[in-house]
A tleap script that builds the chain and sets N, CA, C and O, in Angstrom:
source leaprc.protein.ff14SB
mol = sequence {
  NMET VAL VAL GLU ASP ALA ALA ALA GLY VAL
  GLU ALA ALA LEU ARG GLY GLY MET ARG VAL
  ALA ALA ILE GLY GLU ALA GLY LEU CYS SER
  MET THR ASP TYR GLN ILE GLY HIE ILE GLU
  GLU LEU LEU PRO ILE LEU GLN ALA ASN VAL
  GLY GLY LYS GLN ARG THR CILE
}
set mol.1.N position { 172.607 272.464 20.985 }
set mol.1.CA position { 172.373 272.292 19.708 }
set mol.1.C position { 172.960 273.108 18.426 }
set mol.1.O position { 172.721 274.307 18.285 }
set mol.2.N position { 173.606 272.497 17.670 }
set mol.2.CA position { 174.445 273.367 16.627 }
set mol.2.C position { 173.587 273.161 15.254 }
set mol.2.O position { 173.293 271.988 15.024 }
set mol.3.N position { 173.137 274.151 14.293 }
set mol.3.CA position { 172.798 273.714 13.196 }
set mol.3.C position { 173.905 274.758 12.392 }
set mol.3.O position { 174.273 275.930 12.479 }
set mol.4.N position { 174.271 273.185 11.301 }
set mol.4.CA position { 175.586 273.704 10.675 }
set mol.4.C position { 175.617 273.708 8.953 }
set mol.4.O position { 175.084 272.739 8.413 }
set mol.5.N position { 176.042 274.452 8.337 }
set mol.5.CA position { 176.318 274.366 6.660 }
set mol.5.C position { 177.232 274.368 6.546 }
set mol.5.O position { 177.496 275.079 5.577 }
set mol.6.N position { 178.026 273.990 6.947 }
set mol.6.CA position { 179.722 273.591 6.638 }
set mol.6.C position { 180.263 272.525 7.469 }
set mol.6.O position { 179.780 272.240 8.565 }
set mol.7.N position { 181.419 271.845 6.872 }
set mol.7.CA position { 181.873 270.662 7.411 }
set mol.7.C position { 182.456 270.851 8.542 }
set mol.7.O position { 182.302 270.195 9.572 }
set mol.8.N position { 183.508 272.248 8.260 }
set mol.8.CA position { 184.220 272.638 9.433 }
set mol.8.C position { 183.607 272.954 10.608 }
set mol.8.O position { 184.219 272.820 11.668 }
set mol.9.N position { 182.290 273.424 10.564 }
set mol.9.CA position { 181.528 274.091 11.367 }
set mol.9.C position { 180.960 272.770 12.248 }
set mol.9.O position { 180.841 272.646 13.467 }
set mol.10.N position { 180.721 272.033 11.388 }
set mol.10.CA position { 180.427 270.658 12.233 }
set mol.10.C position { 181.394 269.772 12.883 }
set mol.10.O position { 181.026 269.282 13.951 }
set mol.11.N position { 182.360 269.522 12.524 }
set mol.11.CA position { 183.489 269.423 13.100 }
set mol.11.C position { 183.933 270.125 14.472 }
set mol.11.O position { 184.415 269.570 15.459 }
set mol.12.N position { 183.681 271.326 14.309 }
set mol.12.CA position { 183.681 272.404 15.646 }
set mol.12.C position { 183.084 271.801 16.670 }
set mol.12.O position { 183.622 271.247 17.628 }
set mol.13.N position { 181.480 271.979 16.334 }
set mol.13.CA position { 180.879 271.411 17.128 }
set mol.13.C position { 180.722 270.351 17.579 }
set mol.13.O position { 180.102 270.290 18.641 }
set mol.14.N position { 181.244 269.041 16.923 }
set mol.14.CA position { 181.143 267.977 17.767 }
set mol.14.C position { 182.925 267.676 18.433 }
set mol.14.O position { 183.263 266.574 18.863 }
set mol.15.N position { 183.710 268.689 18.395 }
set mol.15.CA position { 184.706 268.617 19.197 }
set mol.15.C position { 184.496 269.302 20.765 }
set mol.15.O position { 185.116 269.192 21.823 }
set mol.16.N position { 183.162 270.142 20.286 }
set mol.16.CA position { 182.895 270.627 22.020 }
set mol.16.C position { 182.135 270.000 22.337 }
set mol.16.O position { 181.898 270.342 23.496 }
set mol.17.N position { 181.207 268.833 21.939 }
set mol.17.CA position { 180.673 268.045 22.691 }
set mol.17.C position { 178.978 268.334 22.414 }
set mol.17.O position { 178.116 267.876 23.164 }
set mol.18.N position { 178.693 269.118 21.283 }
set mol.18.CA position { 177.324 269.379 20.856 }
set mol.18.C position { 177.262 268.477 20.259 }
set mol.18.O position { 178.233 267.802 19.917 }
set mol.19.N position { 175.302 268.101 19.810 }
set mol.19.CA position { 174.806 267.799 18.897 }
set mol.19.C position { 174.800 268.824 17.632 }
set mol.19.O position { 174.960 270.044 17.620 }
set mol.20.N position { 174.577 267.968 16.642 }
set mol.20.CA position { 174.774 268.631 15.408 }
set mol.20.C position { 173.627 268.547 14.421 }
set mol.20.O position { 173.327 267.385 14.147 }
set mol.21.N position { 173.152 269.166 14.022 }
set mol.21.CA position { 171.867 269.255 12.838 }
set mol.21.C position { 172.661 269.369 11.808 }
set mol.21.O position { 173.633 269.994 12.232 }
set mol.22.N position { 172.822 269.124 10.670 }
set mol.22.CA position { 173.557 269.802 9.425 }
set mol.22.C position { 172.191 269.799 8.446 }
set mol.22.O position { 171.173 269.117 8.335 }
set mol.23.N position { 172.878 271.155 7.705 }
set mol.23.CA position { 171.631 271.598 6.661 }
set mol.23.C position { 172.713 271.716 5.454 }
set mol.23.O position { 173.935 271.699 5.601 }
set mol.24.N position { 171.956 271.849 4.146 }
set mol.24.CA position { 173.009 272.002 2.913 }
set mol.24.C position { 174.409 270.959 2.644 }
set mol.24.O position { 174.500 269.773 2.960 }
set mol.25.N position { 175.220 271.636 2.105 }
set mol.25.CA position { 176.318 270.453 1.709 }
set mol.25.C position { 176.914 269.936 3.308 }
set mol.25.O position { 177.442 268.829 3.414 }
set mol.26.N position { 176.792 270.692 4.293 }
set mol.26.CA position { 177.240 269.693 5.842 }
set mol.26.C position { 176.287 268.588 5.665 }
set mol.26.O position { 176.794 267.496 5.917 }
set mol.27.N position { 175.098 268.553 5.316 }
set mol.27.CA position { 174.546 267.252 5.710 }
set mol.27.C position { 175.128 265.912 4.917 }
set mol.27.O position { 174.766 264.763 5.172 }
set mol.28.N position { 176.012 266.251 3.999 }
set mol.28.CA position { 176.675 264.965 3.439 }
set mol.28.C position { 177.741 264.513 4.205 }
set mol.28.O position { 178.511 263.636 3.813 }
set mol.29.N position { 177.844 265.220 5.568 }
set mol.29.CA position { 178.818 264.487 6.461 }
set mol.29.C position { 178.057 263.195 7.257 }
set mol.29.O position { 176.886 263.304 7.620 }
set mol.30.N position { 178.638 262.285 7.429 }
set mol.30.CA position { 178.225 261.355 8.194 }
set mol.30.C position { 177.906 261.386 10.007 }
set mol.30.O position { 176.960 260.869 10.601 }
set mol.31.N position { 178.697 261.933 10.396 }
set mol.31.CA position { 179.051 262.256 11.446 }
set mol.31.C position { 178.242 262.941 12.391 }
set mol.31.O position { 178.383 262.842 13.610 }
set mol.32.N position { 177.324 263.694 11.766 }
set mol.32.CA position { 176.194 264.540 12.363 }
set mol.32.C position { 175.150 263.761 13.009 }
set mol.32.O position { 175.106 262.556 12.763 }
set mol.33.N position { 174.336 264.259 13.771 }
set mol.33.CA position { 173.628 263.785 14.475 }
set mol.33.C position { 172.259 263.668 13.757 }
set mol.33.O position { 171.691 262.590 13.583 }
set mol.34.N position { 171.755 264.918 13.337 }
set mol.34.CA position { 170.534 264.857 11.894 }
set mol.34.C position { 171.197 265.449 10.706 }
set mol.34.O position { 172.187 266.179 10.768 }
set mol.35.N position { 170.499 265.035 9.462 }
set mol.35.CA position { 170.727 265.856 8.462 }
set mol.35.C position { 169.501 266.520 7.906 }
set mol.35.O position { 168.536 265.784 7.702 }
set mol.36.N position { 169.424 267.410 7.714 }
set mol.36.CA position { 167.606 268.198 7.384 }
set mol.36.C position { 168.021 268.713 6.129 }
set mol.36.O position { 169.195 268.999 5.894 }
set mol.37.N position { 166.925 268.864 5.169 }
set mol.37.CA position { 167.096 269.296 4.026 }
set mol.37.C position { 166.573 270.897 3.966 }
set mol.37.O position { 166.932 271.642 3.054 }
set mol.38.N position { 165.685 271.328 5.048 }
set mol.38.CA position { 164.909 272.500 4.973 }
set mol.38.C position { 164.748 273.054 6.785 }
set mol.38.O position { 164.245 272.290 7.609 }
set mol.39.N position { 165.185 274.261 7.121 }
set mol.39.CA position { 165.040 274.717 8.343 }
set mol.39.C position { 163.782 274.125 9.167 }
set mol.39.O position { 163.860 273.564 10.260 }
set mol.40.N position { 162.458 274.394 8.324 }
set mol.40.CA position { 161.307 273.850 9.125 }
set mol.40.C position { 161.288 272.464 9.761 }
set mol.40.O position { 160.505 272.160 10.660 }
set mol.41.N position { 162.463 271.406 9.086 }
set mol.41.CA position { 162.513 270.290 9.881 }
set mol.41.C position { 163.424 270.352 11.262 }
set mol.41.O position { 163.710 269.273 11.781 }
set mol.42.N position { 163.825 271.408 11.791 }
set mol.42.CA position { 164.279 271.626 12.405 }
set mol.42.C position { 163.578 271.498 13.792 }
set mol.42.O position { 163.972 270.603 14.540 }
set mol.43.N position { 162.467 272.408 14.235 }
set mol.43.CA position { 161.702 272.270 15.109 }
set mol.43.C position { 160.895 271.190 15.973 }
set mol.43.O position { 160.466 271.321 17.119 }
set mol.44.N position { 160.794 269.958 15.016 }
set mol.44.CA position { 160.487 268.662 15.489 }
set mol.44.C position { 161.629 268.118 16.441 }
set mol.44.O position { 161.555 267.670 17.585 }
set mol.45.N position { 162.653 268.294 15.639 }
set mol.45.CA position { 164.016 267.329 16.265 }
set mol.45.C position { 164.317 268.413 18.063 }
set mol.45.O position { 164.307 267.915 19.189 }
set mol.46.N position { 164.516 269.718 17.758 }
set mol.46.CA position { 164.272 270.317 19.243 }
set mol.46.C position { 163.320 270.329 19.952 }
set mol.46.O position { 163.555 270.773 21.075 }
set mol.47.N position { 161.963 269.909 19.698 }
set mol.47.CA position { 161.126 269.425 20.603 }
set mol.47.C position { 161.387 268.346 21.092 }
set mol.47.O position { 161.249 268.441 22.312 }
set mol.48.N position { 161.802 267.009 20.698 }
set mol.48.CA position { 162.334 266.163 20.647 }
set mol.48.C position { 163.419 265.535 21.965 }
set mol.48.O position { 163.480 264.555 22.708 }
set mol.49.N position { 164.079 266.623 21.724 }
set mol.49.CA position { 165.073 266.835 22.844 }
set mol.49.C position { 165.104 267.479 23.847 }
set mol.49.O position { 165.872 267.207 24.770 }
set mol.50.N position { 164.243 268.497 23.866 }
set mol.50.CA position { 163.505 269.158 25.495 }
set mol.50.C position { 162.374 268.464 25.500 }
set mol.50.O position { 161.401 269.211 25.602 }
set mol.51.N position { 162.093 267.271 25.426 }
set mol.51.CA position { 160.703 266.605 25.987 }
set mol.51.C position { 159.774 266.841 25.601 }
set mol.51.O position { 158.824 266.730 26.376 }
set mol.52.N position { 159.504 267.311 24.153 }
set mol.52.CA position { 158.414 267.967 23.367 }
set mol.52.C position { 157.926 269.202 23.887 }
set mol.52.O position { 156.900 269.674 23.397 }
set mol.53.N position { 158.710 269.979 25.109 }
set mol.53.CA position { 157.821 271.160 25.419 }
set mol.53.C position { 158.477 272.407 24.439 }
set mol.53.O position { 159.696 272.532 24.327 }
set mol.54.N position { 157.770 273.064 23.934 }
set mol.54.CA position { 157.865 274.434 23.316 }
set mol.54.C position { 158.325 275.627 24.217 }
set mol.54.O position { 157.511 276.175 24.961 }
set mol.55.N position { 159.882 276.109 24.137 }
set mol.55.CA position { 160.232 277.225 24.995 }
set mol.55.C position { 160.531 278.547 24.503 }
set mol.55.O position { 161.339 278.494 23.576 }
set mol.56.N position { 160.235 279.482 24.740 }
set mol.56.CA position { 160.343 280.997 23.778 }
set mol.56.C position { 161.665 281.221 24.888 }
set mol.56.O position { 161.891 280.901 26.055 }
set mol.57.N position { 162.291 281.866 23.943 }
set mol.57.CA position { 163.800 282.337 24.126 }
set mol.57.C position { 163.820 283.549 24.105 }
set mol.57.O position { 164.886 284.151 24.229 }
savepdb mol mol.pdb
quit
């Protein structure tokens, strides 16, 4: 999962086969998997993508 705020970064992540959560201006890009308005919205997305388990890195 890549969190990106630039259209060029979204494009690069998609070319790399990654899922993309876009924030800011990149959120206008319709190719992203998720458009988020605030970074706080990211945790539920991450939890859903790892089976709802929180992991410490």
